[in-house]
PyMOL Python script that loads the backbone (N, CA, C, O; Angstrom):
from pymol import cmd

cmd.read_pdbstr("""\
ATOM      1  N   UNK A   1      64.718 -54.874  37.304  1.00  0.00           N
ATOM      2  CA  UNK A   1      63.568 -54.394  38.047  1.00  0.00           C
ATOM      3  C   UNK A   1      62.921 -55.568  38.778  1.00  0.00           C
ATOM      4  O   UNK A   1      62.936 -56.709  38.318  1.00  0.00           O
ATOM      5  N   UNK A   2      62.378 -55.250  39.888  1.00  0.00           N
ATOM      6  CA  UNK A   2      61.766 -56.291  40.697  1.00  0.00           C
ATOM      7  C   UNK A   2      60.390 -55.805  41.128  1.00  0.00           C
ATOM      8  O   UNK A   2      60.244 -54.661  41.560  1.00  0.00           O
ATOM      9  N   UNK A   3      59.414 -56.631  41.020  1.00  0.00           N
ATOM     10  CA  UNK A   3      58.100 -56.246  41.536  1.00  0.00           C
ATOM     11  C   UNK A   3      58.136 -56.419  43.038  1.00  0.00           C
ATOM     12  O   UNK A   3      58.890 -57.233  43.570  1.00  0.00           O
ATOM     13  N   UNK A   4      57.324 -55.654  43.699  1.00  0.00           N
ATOM     14  CA  UNK A   4      57.353 -55.664  45.150  1.00  0.00           C
ATOM     15  C   UNK A   4      57.051 -57.022  45.721  1.00  0.00           C
ATOM     16  O   UNK A   4      56.051 -57.645  45.363  1.00  0.00           O
ATOM     17  N   UNK A   5      57.892 -57.481  46.592  1.00  0.00           N
ATOM     18  CA  UNK A   5      57.689 -58.764  47.230  1.00  0.00           C
ATOM     19  C   UNK A   5      57.285 -58.606  48.676  1.00  0.00           C
ATOM     20  O   UNK A   5      57.044 -59.599  49.363  1.00  0.00           O
ATOM     21  N   UNK A   6      57.207 -57.388  49.149  1.00  0.00           N
ATOM     22  CA  UNK A   6      56.892 -57.155  50.556  1.00  0.00           C
ATOM     23  C   UNK A   6      55.417 -57.376  50.833  1.00  0.00           C
ATOM     24  O   UNK A   6      55.048 -58.243  51.625  1.00  0.00           O
ATOM     25  N   UNK A   7      54.579 -56.589  50.179  1.00  0.00           N
ATOM     26  CA  UNK A   7      53.139 -56.708  50.414  1.00  0.00           C
ATOM     27  C   UNK A   7      52.406 -57.212  49.179  1.00  0.00           C
ATOM     28  O   UNK A   7      51.227 -57.554  49.260  1.00  0.00           O
ATOM     29  N   UNK A   8      53.080 -57.264  48.047  1.00  0.00           N
ATOM     30  CA  UNK A   8      52.446 -57.681  46.823  1.00  0.00           C
ATOM     31  C   UNK A   8      51.762 -56.552  46.081  1.00  0.00           C
ATOM     32  O   UNK A   8      51.486 -56.694  44.890  1.00  0.00           O
ATOM     33  N   UNK A   9      51.475 -55.427  46.741  1.00  0.00           N
ATOM     34  CA  UNK A   9      50.783 -54.318  46.094  1.00  0.00           C
ATOM     35  C   UNK A   9      51.717 -53.151  45.776  1.00  0.00           C
ATOM     36  O   UNK A   9      51.261 -52.066  45.416  1.00  0.00           O
ATOM     37  N   UNK A  10      52.993 -53.371  45.908  1.00  0.00           N
ATOM     38  CA  UNK A  10      53.954 -52.297  45.700  1.00  0.00           C
ATOM     39  C   UNK A  10      54.237 -52.099  44.213  1.00  0.00           C
ATOM     40  O   UNK A  10      54.252 -53.066  43.452  1.00  0.00           O
ATOM     41  N   UNK A  11      54.458 -50.872  43.803  1.00  0.00           N
ATOM     42  CA  UNK A  11      54.826 -50.629  42.409  1.00  0.00           C
ATOM     43  C   UNK A  11      56.238 -51.135  42.152  1.00  0.00           C
ATOM     44  O   UNK A  11      56.975 -51.448  43.087  1.00  0.00           O
ATOM     45  N   UNK A  12      56.606 -51.212  40.886  1.00  0.00           N
ATOM     46  CA  UNK A  12      57.934 -51.676  40.540  1.00  0.00           C
ATOM     47  C   UNK A  12      58.951 -50.609  40.940  1.00  0.00           C
ATOM     48  O   UNK A  12      58.794 -49.433  40.612  1.00  0.00           O
ATOM     49  N   UNK A  13      59.980 -51.030  41.641  1.00  0.00           N
ATOM     50  CA  UNK A  13      61.011 -50.125  42.135  1.00  0.00           C
ATOM     51  C   UNK A  13      62.356 -50.780  41.885  1.00  0.00           C
ATOM     52  O   UNK A  13      62.501 -51.997  42.000  1.00  0.00           O
ATOM     53  N   UNK A  14      63.332 -49.965  41.544  1.00  0.00           N
ATOM     54  CA  UNK A  14      64.672 -50.516  41.358  1.00  0.00           C
ATOM     55  C   UNK A  14      65.197 -50.990  42.702  1.00  0.00           C
ATOM     56  O   UNK A  14      65.059 -50.279  43.698  1.00  0.00           O
ATOM     57  N   UNK A  15      65.799 -52.176  42.754  1.00  0.00           N
ATOM     58  CA  UNK A  15      66.272 -52.701  44.030  1.00  0.00           C
ATOM     59  C   UNK A  15      67.356 -51.841  44.666  1.00  0.00           C
ATOM     60  O   UNK A  15      67.512 -51.852  45.887  1.00  0.00           O
ATOM     61  N   UNK A  16      68.101 -51.101  43.864  1.00  0.00           N
ATOM     62  CA  UNK A  16      69.161 -50.258  44.419  1.00  0.00           C
ATOM     63  C   UNK A  16      68.559 -49.174  45.297  1.00  0.00           C
ATOM     64  O   UNK A  16      69.096 -48.858  46.359  1.00  0.00           O
ATOM     65  N   UNK A  17      67.445 -48.603  44.855  1.00  0.00           N
ATOM     66  CA  UNK A  17      66.818 -47.535  45.618  1.00  0.00           C
ATOM     67  C   UNK A  17      66.093 -48.059  46.848  1.00  0.00           C
ATOM     68  O   UNK A  17      65.997 -47.366  47.861  1.00  0.00           O
ATOM     69  N   UNK A  18      65.588 -49.271  46.758  1.00  0.00           N
ATOM     70  CA  UNK A  18      64.748 -49.796  47.813  1.00  0.00           C
ATOM     71  C   UNK A  18      65.528 -50.509  48.904  1.00  0.00           C
ATOM     72  O   UNK A  18      65.110 -50.502  50.062  1.00  0.00           O
ATOM     73  N   UNK A  19      66.627 -51.109  48.568  1.00  0.00           N
ATOM     74  CA  UNK A  19      67.329 -51.992  49.490  1.00  0.00           C
ATOM     75  C   UNK A  19      67.968 -51.228  50.649  1.00  0.00           C
ATOM     76  O   UNK A  19      68.874 -50.421  50.440  1.00  0.00           O
ATOM     77  N   UNK A  20      67.496 -51.482  51.864  1.00  0.00           N
ATOM     78  CA  UNK A  20      68.128 -51.003  53.088  1.00  0.00           C
ATOM     79  C   UNK A  20      68.068 -49.513  53.336  1.00  0.00           C
ATOM     80  O   UNK A  20      68.796 -49.017  54.196  1.00  0.00           O
ATOM     81  N   UNK A  21      67.255 -48.794  52.640  1.00  0.00           N
ATOM     82  CA  UNK A  21      67.246 -47.353  52.821  1.00  0.00           C
ATOM     83  C   UNK A  21      65.933 -46.835  53.363  1.00  0.00           C
ATOM     84  O   UNK A  21      65.086 -47.582  53.854  1.00  0.00           O
ATOM     85  N   UNK A  22      65.802 -45.547  53.255  1.00  0.00           N
ATOM     86  CA  UNK A  22      64.616 -44.861  53.745  1.00  0.00           C
ATOM     87  C   UNK A  22      63.382 -45.317  52.983  1.00  0.00           C
ATOM     88  O   UNK A  22      62.315 -45.505  53.568  1.00  0.00           O
ATOM     89  N   UNK A  23      63.533 -45.494  51.671  1.00  0.00           N
ATOM     90  CA  UNK A  23      62.386 -45.914  50.870  1.00  0.00           C
ATOM     91  C   UNK A  23      61.868 -47.272  51.324  1.00  0.00           C
ATOM     92  O   UNK A  23      60.660 -47.508  51.352  1.00  0.00           O
ATOM     93  N   UNK A  24      62.781 -48.156  51.675  1.00  0.00           N
ATOM     94  CA  UNK A  24      62.353 -49.482  52.134  1.00  0.00           C
ATOM     95  C   UNK A  24      61.552 -49.363  53.421  1.00  0.00           C
ATOM     96  O   UNK A  24      60.524 -50.022  53.574  1.00  0.00           O
ATOM     97  N   UNK A  25      62.013 -48.532  54.345  1.00  0.00           N
ATOM     98  CA  UNK A  25      61.303 -48.356  55.612  1.00  0.00           C
ATOM     99  C   UNK A  25      59.922 -47.765  55.373  1.00  0.00           C
ATOM    100  O   UNK A  25      58.936 -48.204  55.966  1.00  0.00           O
ATOM    101  N   UNK A  26      59.858 -46.746  54.483  1.00  0.00           N
ATOM    102  CA  UNK A  26      58.567 -46.140  54.176  1.00  0.00           C
ATOM    103  C   UNK A  26      57.647 -47.149  53.528  1.00  0.00           C
ATOM    104  O   UNK A  26      56.454 -47.205  53.827  1.00  0.00           O
ATOM    105  N   UNK A  27      58.206 -47.939  52.646  1.00  0.00           N
ATOM    106  CA  UNK A  27      57.439 -48.936  51.913  1.00  0.00           C
ATOM    107  C   UNK A  27      56.898 -50.002  52.869  1.00  0.00           C
ATOM    108  O   UNK A  27      55.738 -50.402  52.767  1.00  0.00           O
ATOM    109  N   UNK A  28      57.724 -50.451  53.777  1.00  0.00           N
ATOM    110  CA  UNK A  28      57.301 -51.490  54.711  1.00  0.00           C
ATOM    111  C   UNK A  28      56.276 -50.967  55.707  1.00  0.00           C
ATOM    112  O   UNK A  28      55.368 -51.699  56.103  1.00  0.00           O
ATOM    113  N   UNK A  29      56.409 -49.712  56.115  1.00  0.00           N
ATOM    114  CA  UNK A  29      55.494 -49.199  57.127  1.00  0.00           C
ATOM    115  C   UNK A  29      54.180 -48.700  56.538  1.00  0.00           C
ATOM    116  O   UNK A  29      53.129 -48.875  57.154  1.00  0.00           O
ATOM    117  N   UNK A  30      54.218 -48.074  55.344  1.00  0.00           N
ATOM    118  CA  UNK A  30      53.010 -47.463  54.784  1.00  0.00           C
ATOM    119  C   UNK A  30      52.570 -48.051  53.458  1.00  0.00           C
ATOM    120  O   UNK A  30      51.590 -47.585  52.878  1.00  0.00           O
ATOM    121  N   UNK A  31      53.254 -49.042  52.974  1.00  0.00           N
ATOM    122  CA  UNK A  31      52.892 -49.632  51.693  1.00  0.00           C
ATOM    123  C   UNK A  31      53.219 -48.689  50.544  1.00  0.00           C
ATOM    124  O   UNK A  31      54.170 -47.911  50.619  1.00  0.00           O
ATOM    125  N   UNK A  32      52.425 -48.763  49.483  1.00  0.00           N
ATOM    126  CA  UNK A  32      52.708 -47.928  48.309  1.00  0.00           C
ATOM    127  C   UNK A  32      52.486 -46.445  48.599  1.00  0.00           C
ATOM    128  O   UNK A  32      53.032 -45.600  47.891  1.00  0.00           O
ATOM    129  N   UNK A  33      51.698 -46.109  49.622  1.00  0.00           N
ATOM    130  CA  UNK A  33      51.492 -44.705  50.006  1.00  0.00           C
ATOM    131  C   UNK A  33      52.797 -44.094  50.528  1.00  0.00           C
ATOM    132  O   UNK A  33      53.007 -42.885  50.429  1.00  0.00           O
ATOM    133  N   UNK A  34      53.664 -44.933  51.080  1.00  0.00           N
ATOM    134  CA  UNK A  34      54.932 -44.442  51.603  1.00  0.00           C
ATOM    135  C   UNK A  34      55.885 -43.970  50.526  1.00  0.00           C
ATOM    136  O   UNK A  34      56.823 -43.226  50.816  1.00  0.00           O
ATOM    137  N   UNK A  35      55.667 -44.384  49.294  1.00  0.00           N
ATOM    138  CA  UNK A  35      56.538 -43.979  48.196  1.00  0.00           C
ATOM    139  C   UNK A  35      56.114 -42.657  47.564  1.00  0.00           C
ATOM    140  O   UNK A  35      56.875 -42.060  46.803  1.00  0.00           O
ATOM    141  N   UNK A  36      54.904 -42.198  47.873  1.00  0.00           N
ATOM    142  CA  UNK A  36      54.445 -40.924  47.326  1.00  0.00           C
ATOM    143  C   UNK A  36      55.166 -39.791  48.046  1.00  0.00           C
ATOM    144  O   UNK A  36      55.489 -39.912  49.228  1.00  0.00           O
ATOM    145  N   UNK A  37      55.419 -38.685  47.338  1.00  0.00           N
ATOM    146  CA  UNK A  37      56.119 -37.574  47.991  1.00  0.00           C
ATOM    147  C   UNK A  37      55.272 -36.986  49.107  1.00  0.00           C
ATOM    148  O   UNK A  37      54.069 -36.776  48.950  1.00  0.00           O
ATOM    149  N   UNK A  38      55.903 -36.731  50.208  1.00  0.00           N
ATOM    150  CA  UNK A  38      55.205 -36.139  51.344  1.00  0.00           C
ATOM    151  C   UNK A  38      55.659 -34.708  51.536  1.00  0.00           C
ATOM    152  O   UNK A  38      56.853 -34.410  51.512  1.00  0.00           O
ATOM    153  N   UNK A  39      54.708 -33.841  51.723  1.00  0.00           N
ATOM    154  CA  UNK A  39      55.027 -32.433  51.931  1.00  0.00           C
ATOM    155  C   UNK A  39      54.702 -32.075  53.366  1.00  0.00           C
ATOM    156  O   UNK A  39      53.649 -32.433  53.893  1.00  0.00           O
ATOM    157  N   UNK A  40      55.620 -31.368  53.983  1.00  0.00           N
ATOM    158  CA  UNK A  40      55.405 -30.952  55.367  1.00  0.00           C
ATOM    159  C   UNK A  40      54.329 -29.882  55.404  1.00  0.00           C
ATOM    160  O   UNK A  40      54.325 -28.959  54.590  1.00  0.00           O
ATOM    161  N   UNK A  41      53.441 -30.013  56.334  1.00  0.00           N
ATOM    162  CA  UNK A  41      52.435 -28.977  56.525  1.00  0.00           C
ATOM    163  C   UNK A  41      53.053 -27.888  57.374  1.00  0.00           C
ATOM    164  O   UNK A  41      53.763 -28.156  58.344  1.00  0.00           O
ATOM    165  N   UNK A  42      52.772 -26.660  56.993  1.00  0.00           N
ATOM    166  CA  UNK A  42      53.337 -25.526  57.702  1.00  0.00           C
ATOM    167  C   UNK A  42      52.214 -24.825  58.436  1.00  0.00           C
ATOM    168  O   UNK A  42      51.175 -24.526  57.848  1.00  0.00           O
ATOM    169  N   UNK A  43      52.412 -24.564  59.692  1.00  0.00           N
ATOM    170  CA  UNK A  43      51.404 -23.933  60.525  1.00  0.00           C
ATOM    171  C   UNK A  43      51.068 -22.545  59.976  1.00  0.00           C
ATOM    172  O   UNK A  43      51.971 -21.722  59.823  1.00  0.00           O
ATOM    173  N   UNK A  44      49.807 -22.264  59.679  1.00  0.00           N
ATOM    174  CA  UNK A  44      49.441 -20.953  59.129  1.00  0.00           C
ATOM    175  C   UNK A  44      49.778 -19.806  60.069  1.00  0.00           C
ATOM    176  O   UNK A  44      50.128 -18.716  59.616  1.00  0.00           O
ATOM    177  N   UNK A  45      49.677 -20.040  61.364  1.00  0.00           N
ATOM    178  CA  UNK A  45      50.002 -18.987  62.323  1.00  0.00           C
ATOM    179  C   UNK A  45      51.499 -18.690  62.297  1.00  0.00           C
ATOM    180  O   UNK A  45      51.902 -17.530  62.378  1.00  0.00           O
ATOM    181  N   UNK A  46      52.322 -19.726  62.185  1.00  0.00           N
ATOM    182  CA  UNK A  46      53.770 -19.526  62.104  1.00  0.00           C
ATOM    183  C   UNK A  46      54.132 -18.802  60.810  1.00  0.00           C
ATOM    184  O   UNK A  46      55.016 -17.946  60.802  1.00  0.00           O
ATOM    185  N   UNK A  47      53.445 -19.148  59.710  1.00  0.00           N
ATOM    186  CA  UNK A  47      53.692 -18.474  58.431  1.00  0.00           C
ATOM    187  C   UNK A  47      53.335 -16.990  58.532  1.00  0.00           C
ATOM    188  O   UNK A  47      54.064 -16.138  58.023  1.00  0.00           O
ATOM    189  N   UNK A  48      52.215 -16.682  59.188  1.00  0.00           N
ATOM    190  CA  UNK A  48      51.801 -15.285  59.358  1.00  0.00           C
ATOM    191  C   UNK A  48      52.826 -14.523  60.194  1.00  0.00           C
ATOM    192  O   UNK A  48      53.141 -13.371  59.897  1.00  0.00           O
ATOM    193  N   UNK A  49      53.342 -15.163  61.231  1.00  0.00           N
ATOM    194  CA  UNK A  49      54.348 -14.505  62.067  1.00  0.00           C
ATOM    195  C   UNK A  49      55.635 -14.257  61.288  1.00  0.00           C
ATOM    196  O   UNK A  49      56.261 -13.209  61.444  1.00  0.00           O
ATOM    197  N   UNK A  50      56.037 -15.220  60.447  1.00  0.00           N
ATOM    198  CA  UNK A  50      57.245 -15.025  59.638  1.00  0.00           C
ATOM    199  C   UNK A  50      57.058 -13.895  58.635  1.00  0.00           C
ATOM    200  O   UNK A  50      57.979 -13.111  58.405  1.00  0.00           O
ATOM    201  N   UNK A  51      55.864 -13.804  58.032  1.00  0.00           N
ATOM    202  CA  UNK A  51      55.601 -12.719  57.082  1.00  0.00           C
ATOM    203  C   UNK A  51      55.623 -11.369  57.779  1.00  0.00           C
ATOM    204  O   UNK A  51      56.168 -10.402  57.247  1.00  0.00           O
ATOM    205  N   UNK A  52      55.028 -11.298  58.979  1.00  0.00           N
ATOM    206  CA  UNK A  52      55.037 -10.047  59.735  1.00  0.00           C
ATOM    207  C   UNK A  52      56.461  -9.683  60.142  1.00  0.00           C
ATOM    208  O   UNK A  52      56.845  -8.514  60.092  1.00  0.00           O
ATOM    209  N   UNK A  53      57.233 -10.670  60.540  1.00  0.00           N
ATOM    210  CA  UNK A  53      58.625 -10.435  60.918  1.00  0.00           C
ATOM    211  C   UNK A  53      59.422  -9.880  59.740  1.00  0.00           C
ATOM    212  O   UNK A  53      60.207  -8.945  59.903  1.00  0.00           O
ATOM    213  N   UNK A  54      59.223 -10.452  58.560  1.00  0.00           N
ATOM    214  CA  UNK A  54      59.919  -9.968  57.366  1.00  0.00           C
ATOM    215  C   UNK A  54      59.500  -8.541  57.034  1.00  0.00           C
ATOM    216  O   UNK A  54      60.333  -7.715  56.659  1.00  0.00           O
ATOM    217  N   UNK A  55      58.197  -8.250  57.172  1.00  0.00           N
ATOM    218  CA  UNK A  55      57.703  -6.899  56.901  1.00  0.00           C
ATOM    219  C   UNK A  55      58.317  -5.895  57.874  1.00  0.00           C
ATOM    220  O   UNK A  55      58.725  -4.807  57.466  1.00  0.00           O
ATOM    221  N   UNK A  56      58.384  -6.250  59.155  1.00  0.00           N
ATOM    222  CA  UNK A  56      58.970  -5.352  60.150  1.00  0.00           C
ATOM    223  C   UNK A  56      60.461  -5.140  59.904  1.00  0.00           C
ATOM    224  O   UNK A  56      60.971  -4.038  60.105  1.00  0.00           O
ATOM    225  N   UNK A  57      61.156  -6.181  59.475  1.00  0.00           N
ATOM    226  CA  UNK A  57      62.581  -6.035  59.155  1.00  0.00           C
ATOM    227  C   UNK A  57      62.777  -5.069  57.999  1.00  0.00           C
ATOM    228  O   UNK A  57      63.711  -4.266  58.015  1.00  0.00           O
ATOM    229  N   UNK A  58      61.897  -5.137  56.981  1.00  0.00           N
ATOM    230  CA  UNK A  58      61.992  -4.195  55.853  1.00  0.00           C
ATOM    231  C   UNK A  58      61.744  -2.769  56.314  1.00  0.00           C
ATOM    232  O   UNK A  58      62.417  -1.842  55.863  1.00  0.00           O
ATOM    233  N   UNK A  59      60.777  -2.588  57.211  1.00  0.00           N
ATOM    234  CA  UNK A  59      60.484  -1.247  57.729  1.00  0.00           C
ATOM    235  C   UNK A  59      61.682  -0.697  58.482  1.00  0.00           C
ATOM    236  O   UNK A  59      62.063   0.458  58.293  1.00  0.00           O
ATOM    237  N   UNK A  60      62.272  -1.516  59.329  1.00  0.00           N
ATOM    238  CA  UNK A  60      63.437  -1.072  60.111  1.00  0.00           C
ATOM    239  C   UNK A  60      64.606  -0.744  59.189  1.00  0.00           C
ATOM    240  O   UNK A  60      65.303   0.249  59.400  1.00  0.00           O
ATOM    241  N   UNK A  61      64.825  -1.566  58.176  1.00  0.00           N
ATOM    242  CA  UNK A  61      65.921  -1.313  57.237  1.00  0.00           C
ATOM    243  C   UNK A  61      65.699   0.011  56.505  1.00  0.00           C
ATOM    244  O   UNK A  61      66.634   0.794  56.335  1.00  0.00           O
ATOM    245  N   UNK A  62      64.462   0.259  56.074  1.00  0.00           N
ATOM    246  CA  UNK A  62      64.142   1.500  55.373  1.00  0.00           C
ATOM    247  C   UNK A  62      64.355   2.709  56.288  1.00  0.00           C
ATOM    248  O   UNK A  62      64.915   3.720  55.864  1.00  0.00           O
ATOM    249  N   UNK A  63      63.907   2.605  57.540  1.00  0.00           N
ATOM    250  CA  UNK A  63      64.075   3.710  58.483  1.00  0.00           C
ATOM    251  C   UNK A  63      65.548   3.961  58.792  1.00  0.00           C
ATOM    252  O   UNK A  63      65.971   5.112  58.902  1.00  0.00           O
ATOM    253  N   UNK A  64      66.322   2.905  58.929  1.00  0.00           N
ATOM    254  CA  UNK A  64      67.753   3.054  59.193  1.00  0.00           C
ATOM    255  C   UNK A  64      68.435   3.757  58.038  1.00  0.00           C
ATOM    256  O   UNK A  64      69.275   4.632  58.249  1.00  0.00           O
ATOM    257  N   UNK A  65      68.082   3.382  56.819  1.00  0.00           N
ATOM    258  CA  UNK A  65      68.656   4.016  55.637  1.00  0.00           C
ATOM    259  C   UNK A  65      68.276   5.492  55.583  1.00  0.00           C
ATOM    260  O   UNK A  65      69.121   6.333  55.275  1.00  0.00           O
ATOM    261  N   UNK A  66      67.022   5.822  55.878  1.00  0.00           N
ATOM    262  CA  UNK A  66      66.582   7.217  55.880  1.00  0.00           C
ATOM    263  C   UNK A  66      67.357   8.033  56.905  1.00  0.00           C
ATOM    264  O   UNK A  66      67.758   9.163  56.622  1.00  0.00           O
ATOM    265  N   UNK A  67      67.570   7.479  58.079  1.00  0.00           N
ATOM    266  CA  UNK A  67      68.314   8.184  59.126  1.00  0.00           C
ATOM    267  C   UNK A  67      69.747   8.436  58.686  1.00  0.00           C
ATOM    268  O   UNK A  67      70.276   9.531  58.878  1.00  0.00           O
ATOM    269  N   UNK A  68      70.379   7.421  58.092  1.00  0.00           N
ATOM    270  CA  UNK A  68      71.765   7.584  57.635  1.00  0.00           C
ATOM    271  C   UNK A  68      71.857   8.656  56.549  1.00  0.00           C
ATOM    272  O   UNK A  68      72.783   9.467  56.556  1.00  0.00           O
ATOM    273  N   UNK A  69      70.908   8.662  55.623  1.00  0.00           N
ATOM    274  CA  UNK A  69      70.920   9.666  54.556  1.00  0.00           C
ATOM    275  C   UNK A  69      70.723  11.062  55.146  1.00  0.00           C
ATOM    276  O   UNK A  69      71.419  12.001  54.759  1.00  0.00           O
ATOM    277  N   UNK A  70      69.800  11.204  56.062  1.00  0.00           N
ATOM    278  CA  UNK A  70      69.543  12.506  56.684  1.00  0.00           C
ATOM    279  C   UNK A  70      70.770  12.996  57.459  1.00  0.00           C
ATOM    280  O   UNK A  70      71.106  14.180  57.412  1.00  0.00           O
ATOM    281  N   UNK A  71      71.433  12.089  58.167  1.00  0.00           N
ATOM    282  CA  UNK A  71      72.643  12.470  58.902  1.00  0.00           C
ATOM    283  C   UNK A  71      73.723  12.946  57.938  1.00  0.00           C
ATOM    284  O   UNK A  71      74.413  13.926  58.220  1.00  0.00           O
ATOM    285  N   UNK A  72      73.880  12.263  56.797  1.00  0.00           N
ATOM    286  CA  UNK A  72      74.863  12.682  55.789  1.00  0.00           C
ATOM    287  C   UNK A  72      74.507  14.051  55.226  1.00  0.00           C
ATOM    288  O   UNK A  72      75.378  14.903  55.050  1.00  0.00           O
ATOM    289  N   UNK A  73      73.224  14.256  54.945  1.00  0.00           N
ATOM    290  CA  UNK A  73      72.795  15.557  54.419  1.00  0.00           C
ATOM    291  C   UNK A  73      73.050  16.669  55.419  1.00  0.00           C
ATOM    292  O   UNK A  73      73.496  17.756  55.053  1.00  0.00           O
ATOM    293  N   UNK A  74      72.766  16.394  56.673  1.00  0.00           N
ATOM    294  CA  UNK A  74      73.006  17.402  57.715  1.00  0.00           C
ATOM    295  C   UNK A  74      74.491  17.677  57.830  1.00  0.00           C
ATOM    296  O   UNK A  74      74.904  18.833  57.922  1.00  0.00           O
ATOM    297  N   UNK A  75      75.302  16.623  57.827  1.00  0.00           N
ATOM    298  CA  UNK A  75      76.751  16.792  57.931  1.00  0.00           C
ATOM    299  C   UNK A  75      77.281  17.604  56.754  1.00  0.00           C
ATOM    300  O   UNK A  75      78.059  18.540  56.942  1.00  0.00           O
ATOM    301  N   UNK A  76      76.857  17.245  55.531  1.00  0.00           N
ATOM    302  CA  UNK A  76      77.310  17.961  54.339  1.00  0.00           C
ATOM    303  C   UNK A  76      76.756  19.383  54.309  1.00  0.00           C
ATOM    304  O   UNK A  76      77.448  20.305  53.876  1.00  0.00           O
ATOM    305  N   UNK A  77      75.556  19.567  54.749  1.00  0.00           N
ATOM    306  CA  UNK A  77      74.948  20.897  54.781  1.00  0.00           C
ATOM    307  C   UNK A  77      75.670  21.812  55.752  1.00  0.00           C
ATOM    308  O   UNK A  77      75.866  22.989  55.448  1.00  0.00           O
ATOM    309  N   UNK A  78      76.067  21.314  56.897  1.00  0.00           N
ATOM    310  CA  UNK A  78      76.800  22.119  57.871  1.00  0.00           C
ATOM    311  C   UNK A  78      78.164  22.487  57.334  1.00  0.00           C
ATOM    312  O   UNK A  78      78.635  23.600  57.565  1.00  0.00           O
ATOM    313  N   UNK A  79      78.816  21.570  56.615  1.00  0.00           N
ATOM    314  CA  UNK A  79      80.130  21.869  56.050  1.00  0.00           C
ATOM    315  C   UNK A  79      79.997  22.959  54.999  1.00  0.00           C
ATOM    316  O   UNK A  79      80.829  23.866  54.956  1.00  0.00           O
ATOM    317  N   UNK A  80      78.991  22.900  54.162  1.00  0.00           N
ATOM    318  CA  UNK A  80      78.776  23.933  53.154  1.00  0.00           C
ATOM    319  C   UNK A  80      78.428  25.258  53.799  1.00  0.00           C
ATOM    320  O   UNK A  80      78.898  26.314  53.375  1.00  0.00           O
ATOM    321  N   UNK A  81      77.594  25.192  54.834  1.00  0.00           N
ATOM    322  CA  UNK A  81      77.187  26.423  55.513  1.00  0.00           C
ATOM    323  C   UNK A  81      78.392  27.111  56.134  1.00  0.00           C
ATOM    324  O   UNK A  81      78.505  28.335  56.080  1.00  0.00           O
ATOM    325  N   UNK A  82      79.297  26.328  56.727  1.00  0.00           N
ATOM    326  CA  UNK A  82      80.498  26.895  57.330  1.00  0.00           C
ATOM    327  C   UNK A  82      81.395  27.506  56.250  1.00  0.00           C
ATOM    328  O   UNK A  82      81.963  28.579  56.450  1.00  0.00           O
ATOM    329  N   UNK A  83      81.525  26.825  55.107  1.00  0.00           N
ATOM    330  CA  UNK A  83      82.348  27.339  54.032  1.00  0.00           C
ATOM    331  C   UNK A  83      81.756  28.647  53.503  1.00  0.00           C
ATOM    332  O   UNK A  83      82.500  29.601  53.277  1.00  0.00           O
ATOM    333  N   UNK A  84      80.475  28.715  53.305  1.00  0.00           N
ATOM    334  CA  UNK A  84      79.806  29.903  52.788  1.00  0.00           C
ATOM    335  C   UNK A  84      79.888  31.053  53.769  1.00  0.00           C
ATOM    336  O   UNK A  84      80.006  32.204  53.351  1.00  0.00           O
ATOM    337  N   UNK A  85      79.831  30.782  55.027  1.00  0.00           N
ATOM    338  CA  UNK A  85      79.848  31.802  56.056  1.00  0.00           C
ATOM    339  C   UNK A  85      81.243  32.418  56.198  1.00  0.00           C
ATOM    340  O   UNK A  85      81.378  33.615  56.448  1.00  0.00           O
ATOM    341  N   UNK A  86      82.261  31.598  56.037  1.00  0.00           N
ATOM    342  CA  UNK A  86      83.630  32.082  56.192  1.00  0.00           C
ATOM    343  C   UNK A  86      84.038  32.954  55.006  1.00  0.00           C
ATOM    344  O   UNK A  86      84.872  33.845  55.170  1.00  0.00           O
ATOM    345  N   UNK A  87      83.486  32.728  53.832  1.00  0.00           N
ATOM    346  CA  UNK A  87      83.907  33.468  52.650  1.00  0.00           C
ATOM    347  C   UNK A  87      83.428  34.898  52.705  1.00  0.00           C
ATOM    348  O   UNK A  87      83.692  35.674  51.786  1.00  0.00           O
TER     349      UNK A  87
END
""", "prot")
cmd.dss("prot")
cmd.show_as("cartoon", "prot")
cmd.util.cbc("prot")
cmd.orient("prot")
């Protein structure tokens, strides 16, 4: 283990993880704050649009399924009606 030699305020980090990689760049540019996990902020408006899009897709899927079931029922009902009528 090596104590930080870059700024002096860095936490102890294994040299394998720090040497020449992304962590080193983050460490050099932002100090010890660069080593903390960063979470991407997601635009609330984009999140709302994605939720609405998912809801609309579910509605369309449900309607498509209902139409297919109704078409099958009509098809089967006509076949039965024809059989009953011929007898």
